C-alpha atoms as a printed R data frame, in Angstrom:
    type eleno elety resid chain resno       x       y      z
1   ATOM     1    CA   MET     A     1   0.000   0.000  0.000
2   ATOM     2    CA   ASN     A     2   1.308   3.445 -0.852
3   ATOM     3    CA   LEU     A     3   0.431   6.842  0.656
4   ATOM     4    CA   LYS     A     4  -2.207   7.670 -1.952
5   ATOM     5    CA   GLU     A     5  -3.961   4.329 -1.429
6   ATOM     6    CA   LEU     A     6  -4.009   4.786  2.345
7   ATOM     7    CA   LYS     A     7  -5.461   8.286  1.997
8   ATOM     8    CA   GLU     A     8  -8.191   6.930 -0.275
9   ATOM     9    CA   LYS     A     9  -8.944   4.143  2.207
10  ATOM    10    CA   LEU     A    10  -9.173   6.573  5.149
11  ATOM    11    CA   ARG     A    11 -11.576   8.816  3.203
12  ATOM    12    CA   THR     A    12 -14.086   5.942  3.064
13  ATOM    13    CA   TYR     A    13 -14.624   6.150  6.839
14  ATOM    14    CA   ASN     A    14 -16.681   8.645  8.812
15  ATOM    15    CA   LYS     A    15 -16.308   9.905 12.366
16  ATOM    16    CA   SER     A    16 -18.678   7.284 13.759
17  ATOM    17    CA   ASN     A    17 -16.315   4.556 12.466
18  ATOM    18    CA   ILE     A    18 -13.420   5.882 14.569
19  ATOM    19    CA   SER     A    19 -12.845   4.965 18.192
20  ATOM    20    CA   PHE     A    20 -10.047   5.447 20.711
21  ATOM    21    CA   THR     A    21  -8.428   3.136 23.202
22  ATOM    22    CA   ASP     A    22  -8.376   4.379 26.788
23  ATOM    23    CA   HIS     A    23  -4.621   4.865 26.389
24  ATOM    24    CA   ALA     A    24  -5.113   7.096 23.325
25  ATOM    25    CA   GLU     A    25  -7.742   9.224 25.073
26  ATOM    26    CA   ILE     A    26  -5.445   9.760 28.047
27  ATOM    27    CA   ARG     A    27  -2.515  10.649 25.770
28  ATOM    28    CA   ALA     A    28  -4.654  13.118 23.820
29  ATOM    29    CA   PHE     A    29  -5.784  14.765 27.073
30  ATOM    30    CA   ILE     A    30  -2.230  14.980 28.435
31  ATOM    31    CA   ARG     A    31  -0.919  16.362 25.136
32  ATOM    32    CA   ASN     A    32  -3.843  18.762 24.761
33  ATOM    33    CA   ILE     A    33  -4.954  17.316 21.411
34  ATOM    34    CA   ASN     A    34  -8.626  17.515 20.546
35  ATOM    35    CA   LEU     A    35 -10.181  14.115 19.721
36  ATOM    36    CA   ASN     A    36 -12.410  15.691 17.102
37  ATOM    37    CA   GLU     A    37  -9.309  17.102 15.358
38  ATOM    38    CA   ILE     A    38  -7.858  13.591 15.234
39  ATOM    39    CA   LYS     A    39 -11.030  12.211 13.676
40  ATOM    40    CA   GLU     A    40 -11.055  15.047 11.154
41  ATOM    41    CA   ASN     A    41  -7.417  14.347 10.227
42  ATOM    42    CA   ILE     A    42  -8.292  10.706  9.597
43  ATOM    43    CA   ILE     A    43 -11.400  11.176  7.446
44  ATOM    44    CA   ASN     A    44  -9.823  14.109  5.591
45  ATOM    45    CA   PRO     A    45  -6.173  12.982  5.400
46  ATOM    46    CA   LYS     A    46  -4.706  15.918  3.478
47  ATOM    47    CA   LYS     A    47  -2.075  16.357  6.236
48  ATOM    48    CA   LEU     A    48  -1.041  12.690  6.115
49  ATOM    49    CA   ALA     A    49   2.593  12.982  5.031
50  ATOM    50    CA   ALA     A    50   3.961   9.495  5.692
51  ATOM    51    CA   PHE     A    51   3.077   6.148  7.175
52  ATOM    52    CA   LYS     A    52   4.580   2.814  8.054
53  ATOM    53    CA   GLU     A    53   2.669  -0.427  8.228
54  ATOM    54    CA   VAL     A    54   3.550  -2.456 11.313
55  ATOM    55    CA   LYS     A    55   2.627  -5.951 12.427
56  ATOM    56    CA   ALA     A    56  -0.950  -6.194 13.651
57  ATOM    57    CA   GLU     A    57  -1.940  -8.455 16.538
58  ATOM    58    CA   LYS     A    58  -4.866 -10.062 14.689
59  ATOM    59    CA   ASP     A    59  -4.976 -11.589 11.215
60  ATOM    60    CA   ASN     A    60  -8.056  -9.626 10.146
61  ATOM    61    CA   GLU     A    61  -6.632  -6.168 10.844
62  ATOM    62    CA   ARG     A    62  -3.909  -3.858  9.595
63  ATOM    63    CA   LYS     A    63  -1.885  -1.521 11.784
64  ATOM    64    CA   PHE     A    64  -0.275   1.748 10.722
65  ATOM    65    CA   GLU     A    65   1.932   4.461 12.190
66  ATOM    66    CA   CYS     A    66   0.675   7.632 10.502
67  ATOM    67    CA   TYR     A    67   2.398  11.018 10.470
68  ATOM    68    CA   PHE     A    68   0.111  14.044 10.056
69  ATOM    69    CA   ALA     A    69   2.246  17.105  9.277
70  ATOM    70    CA   HIS     A    70   1.362  20.508 10.639
71  ATOM    71    CA   SER     A    71   4.754  22.044  9.806
72  ATOM    72    CA   LYS     A    72   8.353  20.970  9.248
73  ATOM    73    CA   TYR     A    73   8.927  20.796 12.999
74  ATOM    74    CA   TYR     A    74   5.528  19.703 14.291
75  ATOM    75    CA   CYS     A    75   3.388  16.678 13.530
76  ATOM    76    CA   HIS     A    76   1.043  14.189 15.159
77  ATOM    77    CA   LYS     A    77   1.807  10.512 14.990
78  ATOM    78    CA   TYR     A    78  -1.196   8.228 15.333
79  ATOM    79    CA   VAL     A    79  -0.905   4.493 15.671
80  ATOM    80    CA   LEU     A    80  -4.122   3.006 14.368
81  ATOM    81    CA   THR     A    81  -5.616  -0.336 13.475
82  ATOM    82    CA   VAL     A    82  -8.084  -0.892 10.673
83  ATOM    83    CA   ASN     A    83 -10.493  -3.830 10.677
84  ATOM    84    CA   GLY     A    84 -13.815  -2.562  9.352
85  ATOM    85    CA   LYS     A    85 -13.488   0.457 11.615
86  ATOM    86    CA   ILE     A    86 -10.538   2.503 12.812
87  ATOM    87    CA   ILE     A    87  -9.192   2.235 16.334
88  ATOM    88    CA   ILE     A    88  -6.677   4.848 17.461
89  ATOM    89    CA   VAL     A    89  -4.185   3.044 19.686
90  ATOM    90    CA   THR     A    90  -1.986   5.976 20.690
91  ATOM    91    CA   ILE     A    91  -1.288   9.616 19.860
92  ATOM    92    CA   ILE     A    92   2.126  11.281 19.922
93  ATOM    93    CA   ASN     A    93   3.206  14.910 19.423
94  ATOM    94    CA   ILE     A    94   6.499  15.293 17.596
95  ATOM    95    CA   ASN     A    95   8.150  18.683 18.050
96  ATOM    96    CA   ARG     A    96  11.339  18.332 16.038
97  ATOM    97    CA   ASP     A    97  12.360  17.710 12.453
98  ATOM    98    CA   TRP     A    98  10.151  14.633 12.145
99  ATOM    99    CA   GLN     A    99  10.969  14.198  8.450
100 ATOM   100    CA   LYS     A   100  14.482  13.035  9.333
101 ATOM   101    CA   MET     A   101  13.022  10.551 11.833
102 ATOM   102    CA   ILE     A   102  11.021   8.676  9.221
103 ATOM   103    CA   LYS     A   103  13.790   8.532  6.615
């Protein structure tokens, strides 16, 4: 899967198809990130700059580390699983040159 394909796949979901683990909700609260903003980033992934597929725990799901760019030195990293709906596993703020990190 490439970036364009993932963006197209994410656009097929709506906000009601997105849920958060307790861990992700706590992390969003601690990092002062609005949960609605996260949902909006997912269903309208224009800020999705990069991703990496990682091993999922279950056979019927896919897991991704997604980088949503806000600027060269600020992005959100969401770890999410997709299996008919989207589950946000964790949320991370990155406040440095994140582009070098993913290369």
